[in-house]
DOMARSE-106933 format. One line per 4 residues: number of its first residue (from 0); their letters; for each residue x, y, z of C-alpha. Coordinates in Angstrom, 3 decimals. Example, Ala and Ser with C-alpha at 12.3 -4.5 7.8 and 13.67 -1.06 7.14 Angstrom:
0	as	12.300/-4.500/7.800; 13.670/-1.060/7.140;
//
This chain:
0	mtsr	74.338/-29.000/22.974; 70.654/-29.486/23.687; 69.368/-28.158/26.974; 66.385/-29.778/28.687;
4	fgrr	63.420/-28.144/30.329; 62.537/-31.124/32.547; 59.144/-32.645/32.046; 56.237/-30.470/33.085;
8	kfll	53.154/-32.278/34.340; 49.854/-30.511/34.617; 46.223/-31.275/35.236; 43.872/-30.861/32.283;
12	ygsa	42.352/-27.438/31.860; 38.963/-26.489/30.535; 36.742/-23.890/29.026; 35.449/-20.788/30.727;
16	tvgt	34.446/-17.308/29.671; 36.999/-14.534/29.977; 37.082/-10.903/28.997; 38.259/-9.039/25.945;
20	amll	40.658/-10.985/23.743; 40.464/-13.982/26.069; 36.865/-14.706/25.121; 36.982/-17.862/23.026;
24	kacg	34.435/-20.513/22.249; 34.707/-23.952/20.719; 33.435/-26.095/17.880; 31.343/-29.228/17.538;
28	ttdt	30.717/-32.367/15.368; 28.312/-34.956/14.024; 28.316/-38.267/12.220; 26.267/-38.667/9.078;
32	asea	23.881/-41.508/8.226; 20.738/-40.611/6.453; 20.540/-36.855/6.453; 22.351/-34.315/8.618;
36	padg	19.729/-33.155/11.137; 19.368/-29.394/11.358; 19.310/-29.465/15.128; 22.367/-31.661/15.509;
40	gstd	22.548/-35.360/16.198; 24.136/-38.284/14.429; 23.592/-39.754/10.987; 25.281/-42.368/8.794;
44	tass	25.427/-41.142/5.211; 29.131/-40.338/5.496; 29.921/-43.953/6.239; 27.433/-45.582/3.884;
48	gdti	28.356/-47.071/0.541; 31.948/-47.656/-0.437; 33.523/-44.525/1.045; 33.640/-42.415/4.154;
52	kvgi	33.540/-38.738/3.265; 35.766/-36.342/5.197; 36.074/-32.595/4.801; 39.331/-30.713/4.277;
56	lhsl	38.886/-26.989/4.910; 41.927/-24.735/4.606; 43.012/-21.586/2.771; 44.188/-22.529/-0.706;
60	sgtm	44.245/-18.866/-1.728; 44.834/-15.520/-0.037; 47.385/-14.449/2.548; 47.294/-17.718/4.527;
64	aise	47.836/-19.988/1.534; 51.599/-19.693/2.149; 51.051/-21.927/5.182; 47.805/-23.826/4.707;
68	ttvv	48.334/-25.469/1.322; 51.119/-27.583/2.789; 48.836/-28.739/5.595; 46.412/-30.002/2.970;
72	daek	49.261/-31.956/1.364; 49.990/-33.656/4.688; 46.345/-34.562/5.289; 45.990/-35.978/1.792;
76	laik	49.141/-38.057/2.242; 47.718/-39.586/5.425; 44.444/-40.345/3.648; 46.302/-41.939/0.718;
80	eina	48.307/-44.127/3.097; 45.240/-45.180/5.065; 43.350/-46.038/1.873; 46.302/-48.046/0.573;
84	aggv	46.275/-50.027/3.819; 42.599/-50.897/3.480; 40.828/-47.736/4.539; 38.664/-47.320/7.636;
88	lgrq	36.035/-49.889/8.642; 36.583/-51.540/5.272; 35.805/-48.345/3.363; 38.006/-45.909/1.498;
92	ieav	38.242/-42.310/2.705; 36.889/-39.782/0.206; 38.230/-36.272/0.793; 36.036/-33.295/-0.052;
96	eedg	38.238/-30.179/-0.276; 37.058/-26.620/0.231; 38.984/-23.325/0.098; 38.482/-20.988/3.049;
100	asdw	40.294/-18.359/0.946; 41.843/-16.642/4.010; 38.388/-15.171/4.640; 36.630/-16.032/7.871;
104	ptfa	32.990/-15.809/6.680; 33.965/-18.062/3.773; 35.288/-20.638/6.243; 31.904/-20.667/7.972;
108	ekae	30.031/-21.038/4.677; 32.271/-23.885/3.528; 31.970/-25.663/6.884; 28.189/-25.558/6.576;
112	klid	28.390/-26.929/3.035; 30.651/-29.808/4.078; 28.286/-30.796/6.867; 24.893/-30.260/5.222;
116	qdqv	25.501/-30.930/1.533; 28.501/-33.245/1.484; 27.520/-34.912/4.767; 31.101/-35.565/5.814;
120	avvf	31.919/-37.644/8.878; 34.516/-35.159/10.141; 36.241/-31.949/9.083; 40.001/-31.483/9.189;
124	gcwt	40.609/-27.792/8.953; 41.461/-24.193/9.770; 44.787/-22.544/10.625; 44.186/-19.164/12.227;
128	sasr	42.127/-18.888/15.380; 40.000/-16.377/13.484; 39.011/-19.089/11.023; 38.439/-21.614/13.815;
132	kavl	36.227/-19.176/15.707; 34.333/-18.349/12.504; 33.332/-21.979/12.001; 32.577/-22.432/15.691;
136	pvfe	28.850/-21.566/15.560; 28.377/-23.938/12.627; 29.947/-26.912/14.385; 28.169/-26.193/17.636;
140	akdh	24.738/-25.751/16.055; 25.116/-28.975/14.093; 26.995/-30.923/16.777; 29.700/-31.903/14.302;
144	mlwy	33.428/-32.616/14.666; 36.464/-30.495/13.755; 40.079/-31.624/14.077; 42.362/-28.587/14.256;
148	pvqy	46.125/-28.977/13.602; 47.780/-25.700/14.526; 49.322/-24.357/17.726; 47.061/-21.738/19.239;
152	egqe	46.418/-19.415/22.157; 44.450/-21.854/24.303; 41.677/-20.408/26.461; 39.308/-22.875/24.839;
156	cskn	38.206/-26.448/25.465; 35.448/-27.575/23.133; 33.528/-30.829/23.187; 33.482/-30.737/19.402;
160	ifyt	37.082/-29.829/18.545; 40.136/-32.026/18.838; 43.325/-29.938/18.890; 46.553/-31.569/17.697;
164	gaap	48.714/-28.433/17.728; 50.317/-27.005/20.849; 48.523/-25.396/23.751; 50.366/-22.349/25.168;
168	nqqi	52.209/-24.395/27.787; 53.567/-26.574/24.982; 54.982/-23.705/22.907; 54.568/-20.081/24.023;
172	epav	55.391/-20.441/27.715; 58.495/-22.636/27.211; 59.726/-20.231/24.520; 59.469/-17.305/26.951;
176	dwll	61.280/-19.277/29.651; 64.093/-20.162/27.238; 64.453/-16.570/26.050; 64.619/-15.230/29.608;
180	enkg	67.346/-17.714/30.416; 69.358/-17.324/27.219; 68.581/-14.058/25.411; 67.481/-11.326/27.797;
184	tdff	64.605/-9.918/29.799; 63.366/-7.054/27.573; 60.660/-8.161/25.121; 58.948/-6.388/22.236;
188	lvgs	55.781/-8.218/21.137; 54.690/-8.048/17.504; 51.769/-9.911/15.967; 48.941/-9.979/13.476;
192	dyvf	45.810/-8.220/14.650; 43.464/-11.054/15.522; 42.688/-13.344/18.424; 45.735/-15.646/18.521;
196	prta	48.503/-12.993/18.700; 46.572/-10.741/21.066; 45.692/-13.575/23.427; 49.188/-15.068/23.192;
200	ntii	50.667/-11.697/24.100; 48.292/-11.353/27.038; 49.694/-14.646/28.323; 53.288/-13.569/27.657;
204	keql	52.851/-10.278/29.523; 51.450/-12.074/32.555; 54.253/-14.629/32.412; 56.917/-11.914/32.183;
208	kvkg	55.469/-10.224/35.279; 55.856/-13.457/37.225; 59.284/-14.338/35.803; 60.920/-10.904/36.060;
212	gntv	60.873/-9.927/32.399; 59.803/-6.629/30.840; 57.371/-5.893/28.036; 58.897/-2.792/26.443;
216	gedy	56.497/-2.591/23.515; 53.624/-4.255/21.683; 52.277/-3.678/18.183; 50.047/-5.358/15.620;
220	lplg	49.477/-5.491/11.872; 46.222/-6.393/10.137; 46.520/-9.911/8.754; 48.160/-9.708/5.336;
224	ntev	49.445/-6.158/5.841; 53.066/-5.644/4.759; 53.598/-2.072/6.017; 56.109/-3.116/8.663;
228	tpii	58.403/-0.073/8.713; 56.511/1.687/11.565; 56.786/-1.430/13.739; 60.499/-1.809/13.086;
232	tkir	60.966/1.857/13.983; 59.122/1.298/17.266; 61.203/-1.784/18.060; 64.464/0.101/17.541;
236	aalp	63.223/2.958/19.736; 62.092/0.621/22.522; 65.203/-1.584/22.319; 68.041/0.771/21.280;
240	dggv	70.671/-1.631/22.609; 68.964/-4.770/21.350; 66.562/-7.210/22.928; 64.084/-9.988/22.288;
244	ifns	61.398/-9.773/19.606; 58.539/-12.215/20.155; 56.828/-12.652/16.801; 53.294/-13.923/16.273;
248	lngd	52.791/-12.483/12.798; 51.043/-14.867/10.415; 51.032/-15.223/6.662; 52.617/-12.853/4.153;
252	snva	53.373/-10.167/6.748; 56.383/-12.209/7.815; 58.013/-11.831/4.404; 58.144/-8.056/4.679;
256	ffkq	58.982/-8.125/8.386; 62.116/-10.247/8.154; 63.382/-8.610/4.978; 63.048/-5.124/6.427;
260	lqga	64.411/-6.176/9.807; 67.577/-7.351/8.086; 67.619/-4.231/5.919; 67.584/-2.121/9.075;
264	gmgp	70.680/-3.933/10.327; 68.760/-5.586/13.165; 70.232/-9.065/13.031; 69.756/-12.032/15.379;
268	dryp	72.951/-11.240/17.289; 71.305/-8.188/18.911; 67.643/-8.628/17.982; 66.852/-12.355/18.171;
272	vmsv	63.338/-13.090/16.949; 61.353/-15.957/18.438; 58.505/-16.936/16.099; 55.574/-19.182/16.843;
276	siae	54.056/-19.276/13.347; 57.149/-19.666/11.166; 58.359/-23.139/10.323; 60.370/-24.784/7.546;
280	eevr	57.891/-24.013/4.753; 57.705/-20.326/5.683; 61.527/-20.145/5.851; 61.654/-21.626/2.359;
284	qigk	59.150/-19.123/0.980; 60.434/-16.040/2.809; 64.066/-16.822/2.008; 66.420/-18.505/4.437;
288	efli	68.943/-15.694/4.058; 66.583/-13.407/5.985; 65.995/-15.862/8.836; 69.322/-17.546/9.572;
292	ghya	70.093/-17.271/13.275; 66.539/-16.512/14.380; 64.412/-18.920/16.438; 61.093/-20.738/16.452;
296	awny	59.265/-22.767/19.077; 57.417/-25.882/17.941; 56.850/-29.507/18.871; 58.248/-30.852/15.611;
300	fqtv	61.062/-29.914/13.256; 62.134/-31.774/10.137; 65.472/-32.372/11.867; 63.954/-34.511/14.657;
304	espe	65.962/-37.718/14.804; 63.695/-40.751/14.962; 62.826/-43.671/12.695; 59.235/-42.444/12.444;
308	nekw	60.342/-39.005/11.287; 62.912/-40.364/8.861; 60.215/-42.464/7.211; 57.649/-39.653/7.148;
312	vadf	60.031/-37.127/5.593; 61.076/-39.686/2.970; 57.460/-40.563/2.192; 56.429/-36.918/1.967;
316	kaey	59.274/-36.066/-0.399; 58.539/-39.136/-2.505; 54.958/-37.941/-2.860; 55.528/-34.216/-3.408;
320	gedr	59.155/-33.708/-4.459; 62.641/-33.717/-2.982; 62.658/-29.938/-2.686; 59.699/-29.961/-0.277;
324	vtnd	60.061/-29.627/3.480; 57.975/-30.795/6.417; 56.980/-28.700/9.425; 55.024/-28.733/12.677;
328	pmea	51.492/-27.875/11.480; 51.891/-30.360/8.626; 52.944/-33.066/11.070; 50.062/-32.240/13.427;
332	ayim	47.683/-32.395/10.447; 49.100/-35.728/9.319; 48.809/-37.382/12.732; 45.297/-36.086/13.397;
336	vylw	43.978/-38.057/10.442; 45.490/-41.194/11.942; 44.188/-40.423/15.437; 40.684/-39.950/14.020;
340	kqav	41.015/-43.205/12.057; 42.045/-45.091/15.198; 39.107/-43.654/17.137; 36.647/-44.613/14.381;
344	eqag	38.001/-48.140/14.278; 37.810/-48.483/18.053; 34.254/-47.132/18.036; 33.282/-49.349/15.091;
348	ttdi	31.321/-46.445/13.617; 31.689/-42.872/12.411; 29.029/-41.749/14.877; 30.277/-38.499/16.395;
352	aavr	29.548/-39.283/20.042; 31.114/-42.739/19.778; 34.209/-41.434/17.979; 34.627/-38.683/20.543;
356	eaay	34.575/-41.170/23.399; 36.948/-43.517/21.593; 39.430/-40.712/20.892; 40.357/-40.363/24.568;
360	gqef	43.633/-42.096/25.255; 44.472/-42.749/21.611; 48.238/-43.010/21.144; 50.322/-42.643/18.015;
364	aape	54.021/-43.021/17.252; 54.255/-39.643/15.524; 57.243/-38.160/13.668; 57.604/-35.719/16.602;
368	gpvt	57.594/-38.574/19.112; 54.821/-40.355/21.015; 51.554/-38.435/21.392; 48.426/-39.192/23.416;
372	mnvn	44.962/-37.650/23.137; 43.824/-36.298/26.506; 40.274/-35.950/27.815; 40.600/-32.191/27.332;
376	hhis	40.796/-32.845/23.553; 44.467/-31.800/23.322; 47.476/-34.058/22.932; 50.612/-34.518/25.003;
380	ktvr	53.570/-33.254/22.954; 57.331/-32.753/23.214; 58.429/-29.089/23.279; 61.334/-27.988/21.081;
384	igqv	63.103/-24.735/20.208; 64.992/-24.466/16.954; 67.370/-21.988/15.341; 67.328/-21.416/11.592;
388	rddg	70.517/-22.693/10.010; 72.204/-22.157/6.653; 70.156/-24.763/4.776; 66.823/-23.329/5.964;
392	lfdi	66.152/-26.140/8.417; 66.373/-25.851/12.208; 69.013/-26.878/14.698; 67.125/-28.066/17.772;
396	vsst	68.731/-26.084/20.581; 66.381/-27.110/23.381; 63.938/-29.916/24.026; 61.885/-31.389/26.831;
400	dgpv	62.801/-34.909/27.870; 59.391/-36.222/26.846; 55.814/-35.216/26.080; 54.332/-32.319/28.049;
404	dpvp	50.690/-32.604/29.086; 48.445/-29.911/27.567; 47.027/-27.004/29.593; 44.345/-25.307/27.462;
408	wnqy	43.347/-22.786/30.131; 46.250/-20.574/31.059; 47.529/-20.498/34.610; 49.318/-17.135/34.359;
412	vpet	46.174/-15.226/33.374; 44.113/-14.409/36.480; 40.724/-14.942/34.808; 41.531/-18.547/33.881;
416	kgfa	43.834/-19.649/36.674; 42.573/-22.756/38.411; 40.196/-23.904/35.669; 40.367/-27.334/34.091;
420	cdws	38.591/-29.375/31.421; 37.549/-33.021/31.306; 35.077/-34.101/28.650; 35.105/-37.701/29.896;
424	dpak	33.256/-36.568/33.037; 29.813/-34.985/32.500; 30.131/-33.246/35.864; 33.245/-31.416/34.680;
428	ggqy	33.051/-30.981/30.906; 34.604/-27.882/29.415; 34.989/-25.973/32.656; 35.474/-26.828/36.269;
432	kmeg	37.445/-25.381/39.126; 40.227/-27.659/40.299; 40.143/-28.685/43.913; 42.159/-26.267/45.997;
436	a	42.475/-23.739/43.162;
//
């Protein structure tokens, strides 16, 4: 039986500077018309001629390819559908693909190429926050536009990024609340050693203090590292009688982690794992037998029951094969192409400033349910928690009763409490203090 969180309404939160792992910046965008100006600004080359060029920038090789290649498939499906329906502004979309190769400097180099050489109108890209932050200076310097499809740690509100994955209050915070209510109060936090897991765990620790939970341990692995035995040993020592494992490992590290966790006899009955970066595709590649009974928090699962999702899953399988699965980042990547398309059509141009303005308030009947782009560049999304079942898909064990408004700046963390973001108001922009905060 599905439990309900009750809809959580929040004001929109913005960008500010915080210390240590909380220090995050944002990305930017431009349109292209004659030549991409070195100091930013808008051009038209991307929308001239018969096509509109768009960039696709994800890891097609390296440790993150396990997750990012499927996101590319979803973006290309959206582009194919849009082109079949007549394109955008009477032009076909031409995708220019680049491989970030799970290497952050490479992401920055490829972003610069897409903007300067290929003169794309927009870039759809990145997965890890490390890759997003690596391209940040490029997008800001050139005032270009990045659409980013993956849940992340928040603490960022950029004029030049549109985020279609979950903010922390749309994934991490509800997952912690559900675990406290259903699985226990003692938490061991494990993650990859980069900005997203460390910042996410900072939020979780603050939330547990407020909610009466305990952080009994915290450990990290370098991204791609598979030496998980020391972490599993620490978890057993910190939770000898069992307890919650909150997992923000990314990429190939998860394969070793879940296999060795099961090998150590630490099953989901006593050591339930809540993951925020494992979805259907990762379950398929890791092996469902190692994940059955564990949990994940997302906004979308393939098992969502709706006409829109039924059609999308069928269309995706028709395009890529019946054995393929859909997941949350793929769905967020798919819908962001459509949201961008709608904004371009409303603006009547691919000009960056005009598209940005037109994006506010865009709605889409997504496979996950209705979504709306907010003036803080994040979308309202339904929150769901799923449990891995025998076929490798997820039973949805908890769901909000509708979309939850995004809160980019976290309200548990003292440094960011009270801040909000509103890019539709020049007086507020990426950071302002809410009245009474």
